[in-house]
N, C-alpha and C positions, 0 to 999 in steps of 0.2 A: 313413293316411299322407297328409300334405298336401304338395303340390308347388307351389312358388312359380312363377307364370307368368313373372315377370321372369327367374328363373333359366333356365327353359326357353327363353325368347327369346335369352338370352345364349349358351346352348349351340347353339341353331339358327344364330346368327350365326357362331359359331366353326366350325361344320361348313361353312358357306358359304365361310369364309375358307380352310379346308383344301381345299375343292373348287377354289377359284380358284388356290391354290398348285399343285395338281396340274396344272391347265391350263398354268400358267406353266412348270412343269418340263417338261411335254411339248413346249412350243414351243422350249425351250432345249436339249433332249437328244434330238432326234428320231433321232439316229444311234447311240444306245446301246441295243442290243437288251435288255439286262437291265433297264434303267430302264423301257423301254416295257412289258415284261412285268409289272414291279412296279406300274406305274401302273394296269394293268388290275385287279390285286388291290386296290390302294388305292381305285380308283373303286367297286369292289364293296362295300368296307367303308364308304365314304362314303355310298353308297346305303342300306345297312342303317341307318346312323345317321340319315339323313334320314327313313326309314320309322319308326324308333323314336320320333323327336321328333314326327312328324306323328300317330302313334297317341296319344301323350300329349296332344297339343293337342286331338284329337278328343274325348277323354273328359273334358276339363276344361270 
């Protein structure tokens, strides 16, 4: 299986955009408890995506 490095970099950029959006949501919704709890879950998922991409980059 061949993985295009350009595609990996695009995905990595998208993940960083999602991370930035999560930070913006946190700043805007600090008083909504359900949003804060879901942001914790979202950040965990973002971290897993970051690790997935970094693993792919390491083997390339």
